C-alpha positions in Angstrom: 91.0 50.8 99.9 94.5 49.2 98.6 94.9 45.7 98.0 97.8 43.7 99.9 100.6 42.3 98.1 100.7 38.3 97.4 103.5 37.0 99.2 104.3 34.5 96.2 103.8 36.9 92.8 104.7 40.3 94.8 100.9 41.6 92.7 98.6 43.8 94.9 95.7 41.2 94.4 94.9 39.9 98.0 91.9 42.0 99.4 90.4 43.2 102.5 87.8 40.7 103.2 91.0 37.4 102.3 93.2 39.4 104.9 90.3 39.6 107.4 89.8 35.6 106.8 93.5 34.8 107.0 93.1 36.0 110.0 90.6 33.8 111.3 92.7 30.6 110.7 91.7 30.6 107.3 93.2 29.7 104.0 93.6 32.3 101.0 94.4 32.2 97.6 95.6 34.5 95.3 93.7 35.8 91.7 96.6 35.5 90.2 99.0 32.9 90.5 97.0 30.5 93.1 98.8 30.5 95.3 97.6 28.6 99.1 98.3 31.9 102.1 97.2 31.8 105.7 98.4 34.1 108.3 101.7 33.2 110.3 100.4 30.7 112.5 102.6 31.7 115.1 101.9 35.2 115.4 98.0 34.5 115.3 98.5 32.2 118.1 100.1 34.8 120.4 97.5 36.8 119.3 94.1 34.7 120.0 95.7 34.1 123.9 95.8 37.4 124.2 92.5 37.5 123.2 91.3 34.5 125.1 93.2 36.4 128.4 90.8 39.7 127.3 87.2 37.5 127.7 88.9 35.6 131.1 90.1 38.6 133.0 88.2 41.3 131.9 84.4 39.3 132.1 85.4 37.9 135.7 86.5 41.3 137.1 83.3 42.8 135.6 81.2 39.7 137.1 83.2 39.9 140.1 83.1 43.7 140.7 79.6 44.3 139.1 81.3 47.2 136.9 80.6 48.1 133.8 84.3 49.7 133.5 86.1 46.3 133.1 83.3 45.4 130.3 84.3 48.2 128.4 87.4 47.6 129.1 87.3 44.1 127.5 85.2 45.3 124.6 88.2 48.0 123.7 90.4 45.4 123.9 88.7 43.5 121.9 88.9 45.7 119.2 92.2 46.7 119.7 93.5 43.1 118.9 91.1 42.5 116.1 92.4 45.9 115.1 96.2 43.9 114.8 95.0 40.8 112.7 95.0 42.9 109.9 98.9 43.4 110.3 99.7 39.8 110.8 101.8 38.7 107.2 100.5 36.1 105.0 103.1 32.7 104.8 103.1 30.9 101.6 102.0 27.3 102.0 102.8 24.3 99.3 100.2 23.7 96.5 97.8 20.9 97.5 99.0 17.7 95.6 95.7 16.1 94.8 97.2 13.3 93.2 99.1 11.7 95.7 98.0 8.2 96.6 99.4 8.5 100.4 
């Protein structure tokens, strides 16, 4: 699979595993320029809000109505939302300053 372009050095160095890891609120690093990156936190927060709503609504309805259809809808919605994580753009982060005294 084709790698993803680094927003710092514009080289395709980000792997699929790193991109999915960034979708789970993790910091990733470019292999060439050592730039710190993360998924766009605003979009990621909205996506996790929708994911939480999906679990609460369809999970509640599956239990309340004793319906397998709502449970399947919850699983399908979860899969679709997880797919969208791949398309969240990466943002550059400031480098860590390990010598800071403050």
